[in-house]
C-alpha positions in Angstrom: 33.7 91.7 86.7 35.4 91.5 90.2 35.2 94.1 93.3 37.7 95.6 95.2 37.4 96.8 98.7 40.1 99.4 99.5 41.3 99.9 103.1 43.5 103.2 103.9 43.3 105.6 106.3 44.8 107.8 103.9 42.0 109.5 101.7 44.1 110.2 98.5 45.0 106.7 98.4 41.2 105.7 98.6 40.1 108.4 96.3 43.0 107.8 93.6 41.9 103.8 93.6 38.1 104.6 93.3 39.1 107.0 90.1 41.4 104.3 89.0 38.8 101.4 89.1 36.3 103.4 87.8 37.6 103.1 84.5 38.9 99.1 84.4 37.0 96.9 82.6 37.5 93.9 85.0 37.9 95.6 88.2 34.9 97.9 90.2 35.0 100.3 93.0 33.4 98.1 95.6 33.8 101.0 99.2 36.4 101.8 101.8 37.5 101.3 105.2 39.7 103.9 107.4 40.4 101.2 110.0 40.7 97.3 110.9 37.1 97.2 112.2 35.5 99.0 109.5 36.9 96.2 107.0 36.1 93.3 108.7 32.5 94.6 108.7 32.7 96.1 105.3 34.0 92.4 104.0 31.2 90.9 106.0 28.3 93.2 104.3 30.0 93.6 100.7 31.8 90.1 99.6 34.6 91.7 98.2 36.3 89.7 95.5 39.6 91.4 96.5 41.0 94.2 99.1 43.9 96.6 98.8 44.6 96.5 102.7 47.6 98.8 104.7 49.1 97.3 107.5 49.2 100.7 109.1 46.3 100.9 110.5 45.7 102.6 113.6 43.5 99.9 115.9 44.6 96.2 114.3 48.2 95.2 113.6 49.1 93.8 110.8 48.9 89.8 111.2 45.9 90.3 113.1 44.0 91.9 110.5 45.2 89.5 107.9 43.7 87.2 109.8 40.3 88.7 110.2 39.9 89.4 106.9 40.6 85.7 105.9 38.0 84.6 108.8 35.4 87.4 107.1 36.2 86.0 103.6 38.3 82.6 103.3 38.1 82.9 99.2 38.9 86.7 98.8 42.3 88.2 97.5 44.4 90.0 99.2 46.6 92.7 98.4 48.8 94.7 100.9 50.0 98.3 100.1 52.0 99.2 102.9 55.4 101.5 103.8 56.5 99.5 106.5 59.1 97.1 105.9 58.7 95.2 108.7 55.0 95.1 108.0 55.3 94.5 103.9 57.4 90.9 105.3 55.2 89.9 107.9 52.6 90.2 105.3 54.5 88.1 103.4 54.2 85.6 105.5 50.5 85.7 107.2 48.7 84.8 103.9 48.6 88.0 102.0 48.8 86.8 98.0 50.7 89.9 97.0 52.7 92.4 99.3 53.7 96.0 97.8 55.9 98.7 99.1 54.1 102.4 99.4 57.0 104.9 97.8 58.0 101.6 95.9 55.1 101.2 94.0 52.4 103.3 92.9 49.1 103.0 93.0 49.0 101.9 89.0 50.8 98.4 90.3 48.6 98.0 93.2 45.5 97.9 90.0 48.5 95.2 88.5 48.8 93.0 91.5 45.0 92.7 91.7 44.6 91.6 88.4 47.2 89.0 89.1 45.6 87.3 92.3 42.6 84.9 92.3 42.3 84.9 96.5 42.0 81.5 97.1 41.6 78.4 95.0 40.0 76.4 97.7 38.5 76.7 101.0 36.3 74.2 103.7 35.9 74.1 107.4 34.5 71.8 109.6 33.4 71.2 113.1 34.5 68.5 115.6 33.7 67.5 119.1 35.8 67.8 122.0 36.7 64.2 122.2 40.4 62.8 121.3 39.2 61.4 118.9 38.5 64.5 116.9 41.9 65.2 116.3 42.5 61.9 114.1 38.8 62.8 112.4 40.1 66.6 111.5 43.7 65.6 110.3 42.0 62.4 108.0 39.6 65.2 106.9 42.2 67.8 105.7 44.3 65.2 103.9 41.5 64.1 102.0 40.5 67.5 101.1 44.2 68.2 100.1 44.1 65.3 97.9 40.8 66.3 96.5 42.6 69.6 95.5 45.1 68.2 94.5 47.9 69.5 96.7 49.9 66.5 98.2 53.3 68.7 98.0 52.8 70.1 101.4 50.5 67.3 103.3 52.7 66.0 105.7 53.7 69.4 106.9 49.9 70.1 107.0 48.9 66.7 109.1 51.4 67.7 111.9 50.6 71.2 112.0 47.0 70.2 112.5 47.5 67.3 114.9 49.2 70.1 116.9 47.0 72.4 117.1 43.6 70.1 117.5 45.3 68.5 120.2 45.8 71.9 122.1 42.2 72.5 121.5 41.1 69.4 123.0 43.7 68.2 125.7 44.2 72.0 127.2 41.4 74.2 126.0 39.4 71.2 126.5 37.1 72.4 123.5 35.3 72.0 120.8 37.3 73.1 117.4 36.3 74.3 114.0 39.3 73.4 111.4 39.4 75.8 108.3 41.4 75.4 105.6 42.4 78.3 102.9 45.1 77.4 99.8 46.2 80.0 98.0 48.7 79.8 95.3 51.6 80.7 97.7 50.3 78.5 101.0 47.8 76.8 102.8 46.6 78.7 106.0 45.1 76.3 108.9 42.8 77.9 111.5 41.9 76.2 114.6 39.5 78.1 116.5 38.1 76.5 120.2 36.0 78.3 123.2 38.6 77.8 126.0 40.2 80.0 127.9 43.9 81.2 128.0 46.4 80.9 124.8 49.2 78.2 124.2 52.7 79.5 124.7 55.7 78.2 123.2 57.9 75.9 126.3 61.5 76.3 126.4 63.0 73.1 125.3 63.5 70.2 128.1 64.2 66.1 127.2 62.4 65.1 129.9 58.9 66.4 129.1 56.9 64.2 126.1 54.7 67.3 125.6 54.7 70.5 125.3 57.0 71.6 122.1 53.8 71.3 120.2 54.4 75.3 118.9 58.1 75.1 118.2 57.6 72.5 116.1 54.6 74.9 114.5 57.4 77.3 114.3 59.7 74.9 112.1 57.4 73.5 109.3 55.0 77.0 108.8 56.0 80.2 107.4 53.8 82.0 109.9 51.9 81.5 112.8 50.0 83.4 115.2 47.1 83.2 117.8 43.8 85.6 117.3 41.2 86.3 119.8 37.6 85.9 119.0 34.3 86.4 120.7 34.4 83.7 123.6 37.7 82.1 122.4 40.8 82.0 120.0 42.2 81.1 116.6 45.3 79.8 116.8 46.2 79.9 112.7 49.5 78.7 110.7 50.1 79.0 107.0 52.3 76.7 105.1 54.0 77.9 102.5 54.3 76.4 98.7 
């Protein structure tokens, strides 16, 4: 029986889902949260298998929340249940396993989605030093992981994205970094966390400059990408669809 965390600031949604889950034979209620910060903490404390999350919470924007939940528990399945059309579209590109619109789907449909969602198929995380050679090492480690997971269809795109993100960490942040991968049925989430100051910014095209086009390339290869602040640094992530 898989456990479910419900994250919504609407009391009725939380209460009704709890009632439905109480009589379910394969899903069980794990707990609830009313905002993003509480959702992350409850994820760390309760280790739920699945989460239902509203993207319109008062404290964390949608992508920030999805990224924080993925880092807190990479293998957790995420079902987004939101009223906002733009938030729903962003969630589809941000790594949510399934997305439902309030007003178009009821809570029974949410439970059906929870039964279908399995969370990540595979996940890995590895630390690398601040040397430029770490870029090659990270790329090689990711390629080996994807091969072992039977996911060679997006290996080339993943390798390019990882090269750009890890190069930024080493050359611009001048920092050691952590490479985290989470493979889902819908695609691959890549995260590179470093301890350097500042954030990378897309640069305008310039035919006379050798570098500076990395984020533009990531934008072409990835379904979505973003930058999340973490204590003492930042995480730059990208989601490559399958």
